[in-house]
C-alpha positions as CSV (number, residue, x, y, z in Angstrom):
1,M,91.5,13.9,-99.3
2,I,88.0,12.8,-100.2
3,D,86.8,9.4,-98.9
4,L,85.0,7.8,-101.9
5,N,83.4,5.2,-99.6
6,E,81.7,7.7,-97.4
7,K,78.2,9.0,-98.3
8,K,79.1,12.6,-98.4
9,A,78.0,14.9,-101.2
10,F,79.1,18.4,-102.3
11,D,77.3,21.3,-103.9
12,L,79.0,21.9,-107.2
13,T,76.6,24.7,-108.1
14,A,77.6,26.6,-105.0
15,L,81.2,25.9,-105.7
16,A,80.9,27.3,-109.2
17,D,79.3,30.4,-107.8
18,E,82.3,30.8,-105.5
19,F,84.7,30.3,-108.4
20,E,82.8,33.0,-110.4
21,R,83.2,35.5,-107.6
22,R,86.9,34.6,-107.4
23,K,87.3,35.1,-111.1
24,N,85.6,38.5,-110.9
25,S,88.1,39.4,-108.2
26,G,91.1,38.3,-110.4
27,D,91.5,34.7,-109.2
28,S,91.1,32.4,-112.2
29,R,92.8,29.3,-110.7
30,F,89.5,27.3,-110.7
31,E,88.0,28.6,-114.0
32,K,88.2,25.3,-115.8
33,Y,86.2,23.6,-113.1
34,R,83.5,26.4,-113.1
35,V,83.0,26.0,-116.9
36,L,82.7,22.2,-116.6
37,I,80.2,22.5,-113.8
38,E,78.1,25.2,-115.5
39,E,78.1,23.3,-118.9
40,F,76.8,20.1,-117.3
41,E,74.3,21.9,-115.2
42,A,73.0,23.8,-118.3
43,A,72.6,20.6,-120.3
44,A,70.7,18.9,-117.5
45,S,68.4,21.9,-117.0
46,I,67.8,22.4,-120.7
47,L,67.0,18.7,-121.1
48,R,64.4,18.9,-118.3
49,D,62.7,21.8,-120.0
50,L,62.6,19.9,-123.3
51,R,61.2,16.8,-121.7
52,A,58.6,18.9,-119.9
53,A,57.5,20.4,-123.2
54,E,57.3,16.9,-124.7
55,L,55.2,15.7,-121.8
56,S,52.7,18.5,-122.3
57,L,52.3,17.6,-126.0
58,R,51.8,13.9,-125.2
59,T,49.2,14.9,-122.7
60,I,47.3,16.8,-125.4
61,E,47.6,13.7,-127.6
62,A,46.1,11.6,-124.7
63,I,43.1,13.9,-124.2
64,Q,42.2,14.3,-127.9
65,S,39.2,12.0,-127.7
66,S,37.5,14.2,-125.1
67,Q,36.2,17.5,-126.3
68,E,35.7,18.7,-122.8
69,M,39.2,17.9,-121.7
70,R,40.6,19.4,-124.9
71,M,38.7,22.6,-124.3
72,D,39.6,22.8,-120.6
73,F,43.3,21.9,-120.8
74,G,44.5,22.1,-124.4
75,Q,45.5,25.8,-124.3
76,A,47.3,25.5,-120.9
77,L,49.2,22.4,-122.0
78,F,50.2,23.8,-125.4
79,T,51.3,27.2,-123.9
80,H,53.4,25.3,-121.3
81,A,55.0,23.2,-124.1
82,V,55.9,26.3,-126.2
83,L,57.3,28.2,-123.2
84,C,59.4,25.3,-122.0
85,Y,60.7,24.7,-125.5
86,C,61.6,28.3,-126.0
87,R,63.2,28.6,-122.6
88,A,65.4,25.7,-123.5
89,T,66.4,26.8,-127.0
90,I,66.1,30.6,-127.2
91,S,66.7,32.1,-123.7
92,R,69.8,34.3,-123.3
93,A,73.0,32.8,-122.0
94,D,73.4,35.0,-119.0
95,A,71.1,32.8,-116.9
96,R,72.5,29.5,-117.9
97,R,74.9,28.4,-120.7
98,R,73.2,27.9,-124.0
99,I,73.3,24.8,-126.2
100,D,72.7,26.0,-129.7
101,V,70.4,23.2,-130.8
102,D,68.8,25.4,-133.5
103,K,72.1,26.0,-135.2
104,K,73.8,22.6,-134.6
105,A,71.0,20.0,-134.8
106,F,68.2,21.3,-137.0
107,T,67.9,21.0,-140.8
108,P,67.1,24.2,-142.7
109,E,63.4,23.2,-142.8
110,Q,63.4,22.5,-139.1
111,F,65.1,25.8,-138.4
112,K,62.2,27.6,-140.1
113,K,59.7,25.7,-137.9
114,H,61.8,26.7,-134.9
115,L,61.5,30.3,-135.9
116,D,57.8,30.0,-136.3
117,I,57.4,28.6,-132.8
118,K,59.7,31.3,-131.5
119,N,57.6,34.0,-133.2
120,L,54.4,32.5,-131.7
121,R,55.9,32.6,-128.2
122,S,57.3,36.1,-128.6
123,T,54.1,37.7,-130.0
124,A,50.6,36.1,-129.5
125,M,51.6,34.1,-126.4
126,A,53.7,36.6,-124.5
127,H,52.1,39.9,-125.6
128,Y,48.8,41.3,-126.6
129,H,48.9,41.7,-130.3
130,K,48.6,39.7,-133.5
131,G,51.0,36.9,-133.7
132,L,53.7,36.5,-136.3
133,G,54.7,33.5,-138.4
134,R,52.8,30.5,-139.6
135,Y,50.8,30.0,-136.4
136,G,50.2,33.5,-135.1
137,D,47.7,35.0,-137.5
138,I,44.5,33.5,-136.0
139,W,45.6,33.0,-132.4
140,V,43.3,35.6,-130.9
141,D,40.6,37.9,-132.2
142,D,39.0,40.3,-129.7
143,R,36.2,42.6,-131.0
144,V,33.7,45.1,-129.8
145,A,30.4,45.2,-131.6
146,I,27.2,47.2,-131.4
147,R,23.7,46.0,-131.9
148,P,20.1,46.8,-131.0
149,V,18.8,45.0,-127.9
150,D,15.1,45.4,-126.9
151,G,14.8,48.7,-128.9
152,R,18.1,50.2,-127.5
153,I,21.7,50.3,-128.7
154,S,24.0,48.1,-126.7
155,S,27.7,47.3,-127.2
156,I,29.2,43.9,-126.6
157,D,32.7,42.4,-126.4
158,I,33.2,39.2,-128.3
159,Y,36.2,36.9,-128.6
160,K,37.4,33.9,-130.4
161,G,40.8,32.2,-129.9
162,T,42.8,29.1,-130.6
163,N,43.5,26.7,-127.8
164,F,46.2,25.0,-129.8
165,R,46.9,24.3,-133.5
166,A,47.5,20.8,-134.6
167,D,50.1,21.8,-137.2
168,A,52.1,23.8,-134.6
169,A,51.9,20.9,-132.2
170,H,53.1,18.5,-134.9
171,D,56.0,20.7,-135.8
172,L,56.9,21.2,-132.1
173,F,56.9,17.4,-131.6
174,E,59.4,17.1,-134.5
175,L,61.7,19.8,-133.1
176,L,61.6,18.3,-129.6
177,T,62.5,14.8,-130.9
178,V,65.7,16.2,-132.5
179,A,66.5,18.6,-129.6
180,I,66.0,16.0,-126.8
181,S,68.3,13.5,-128.6
182,Y,71.0,16.2,-129.1
183,V,70.9,17.6,-125.6
184,S,70.7,14.2,-124.0
185,S,74.0,13.3,-125.8
186,E,75.5,16.6,-124.7
187,R,74.5,15.9,-121.1
188,I,76.2,12.5,-121.1
189,R,79.3,14.0,-122.7
190,R,79.5,16.9,-120.3
191,K,78.9,14.7,-117.2
192,A,81.8,12.5,-118.2
193,S,84.1,15.5,-118.7
194,L,83.1,16.9,-115.3
195,D,83.5,13.6,-113.5
196,E,86.9,13.0,-115.0
197,A,88.2,16.4,-114.1
198,I,87.0,16.2,-110.5
199,A,88.4,12.7,-110.1
200,V,91.8,14.0,-111.1
201,A,91.4,17.2,-109.0
202,I,90.6,15.4,-105.7
203,T,93.9,13.5,-105.9
204,K,96.2,16.3,-107.3
205,D,94.7,19.7,-106.6
206,E,94.7,20.4,-102.8
207,A,93.3,23.9,-103.3
208,F,90.3,22.6,-105.2
209,V,89.7,19.9,-102.5
210,E,89.8,22.6,-99.8
211,R,87.1,24.7,-101.6
212,L,85.0,21.6,-102.4
213,K,84.9,20.6,-98.8
214,A,83.5,24.0,-98.0
215,H,80.3,23.3,-99.9
216,S,78.8,20.1,-98.5
217,F,75.4,19.1,-99.8
218,D,72.7,17.5,-97.6
219,P,70.0,15.9,-99.8
220,D,67.7,15.5,-96.8
221,V,67.7,19.3,-96.3
222,F,67.4,20.0,-100.0
223,F,64.3,17.8,-100.5
224,Q,62.8,18.7,-97.1
225,G,59.0,18.7,-97.4
226,L,59.1,16.7,-100.7
227,G,59.7,13.4,-99.1
228,K,62.9,11.6,-98.1
229,P,65.5,11.4,-100.8
230,S,65.5,7.9,-102.4
231,D,68.5,5.7,-102.7
232,E,68.7,6.8,-106.4
233,F,70.6,9.9,-105.2
234,W,73.5,7.7,-104.2
235,Q,73.4,5.6,-107.4
236,D,75.0,6.6,-110.7
237,I,71.7,6.6,-112.7
238,D,69.8,9.2,-114.5
239,V,67.2,10.4,-112.1
240,D,66.2,13.6,-114.0
241,G,66.6,15.7,-110.9
242,E,63.7,14.0,-109.2
243,A,65.8,12.2,-106.5
244,F,63.1,12.0,-103.9
245,T,60.1,9.9,-102.8
246,P,56.8,11.8,-102.7
247,P,55.2,11.9,-99.2
248,A,52.4,9.5,-98.6
249,S,48.9,11.0,-99.1
């Protein structure tokens, strides 16, 4: 029996890992719970990546008026935005369950833009060669030249590159707006399904309760070094995984 008036939390991620090991050993009794846990966890994680990408783009927007800030931080912010977006929408499903935003939420035109961002990440940003797609052709240009210097021949390496492209940033903003809305709805739906399933299980499935109790979760230990967990951990609100108070400086 689980006392719902007691402040005692349980680690569903660890529980899902146990259920996966059981499944691989031929015990599939808890498979429905594992799927629900992993689906909610994936939606929450993917949403965090998408929001991180959006924040980087909004930061680029905020520093536009400063050429120095744009030059110093524009490339890092845009690279971070692209990588977080692609990790959320393209990464293989063996690390976390996918949400096929590109196939379910984008219009045909938006899907083309999605592929252009994917090509930029997979070529010019992740590897050393000319990029592919709309945004990749002028991303980087390394050269070696030769010229006379003080009466002698001397070679020189020269370089020009793109910190970020306004058209790519604009298209990525559009994709993120759609993706965040879709994944946010999925997160809400999956949380409700998980909560409902566990609410039933803790009253009717003694085997599940026994395994749940084996995976207690201590937020004080989890957030150790990051500040004491805030009261938000014990409230049913969206805390985006940041359920702690930063330590005083």
